[in-house]
N, C-alpha and C positions, 0 to 999 in steps of 0.2 A: 506492499499499499502505497511505503513512503518512497518509494522508485519510482512508483508512476504519479505521485505529487510533484516530486523533484523533475520529471522530464515532463510534465505539463507543466509547469513554472517556466523552466527553462526554453519551453518551445512554444507557448505564450509569448515569452519577453523576444522569443527570434521572430518573430514574426510583428508586432506591434511594438517594440520596445523601440527609444529614439536611436540608436542603434542598427536595430530588428528590417527586415525587409520593406514597411512601408517608410520607414525613415531612409534607407536608399533610395525609393522612388522618389520621395521628397527633393532629398538632396542632388539629386539625378534632375528635376523639373528645375531648380533654383540656379543650378551648374548649365544648364541650357539658356535660358534667360538670361544671365548673367556672361557668358559668350556673346550670346548675338549682341546685348548693350556694350561688350568691350568693341564687335566690330562695329558698330555704330560710329562710337567716340572713335574708333583710329581713324576712320575715316573722316570724323570733326574735326580730329588733331591736324589729317595730312592736308587738309582744305584749308586750314589757319595758317599751317606752316608754309603754306606757296605763296598767300598770301602776304603774309611777313618777308619772306624771302622776295618777293616783288615791293617790299618799302627798304631794301637795304639798298646802301649808298652804290654799292657794285652796278645791281641791276635795278637802279631806279625805274618805275613804271611812274611817266607822267602822269597819266589819266590817272591811274589809284591813288595816286597822291595828290592832285585835283578832286578827284570823288572824294575821298576820307577828308578833306580840308575842307568843303563845301558840308558835306554834310556834318561835320560835329561844331564848324563854326555858326552852320549856317548863313552861308553867301550864296549870294546868284549875282550873273550878271543884269543890269537892268535890264535887257533886251530878250531873256530868257521866258520862256512860259514854267512855271514851276506846277506841279500837280502834283497836288497831298495824298500821300497813302495812309494807312491805318490812320 
């Protein structure tokens, strides 16, 4: 009887415990979602690094510099038409 109780106890925790089968499936799902988020963040970082690279002195893109200066300072030429977004 004692052996059956011990086997039932460990069997239950092997399935329902924190490190059991259900926990393994839960952690697998979390890992999958975190890997997707990491891929999204990696693409965002690559995009930002490319834009920052265009603002470096050696490879300065004058159009991007003009765009950023206008966005940050709110400047426009008198003959330009301004279309406001959001």
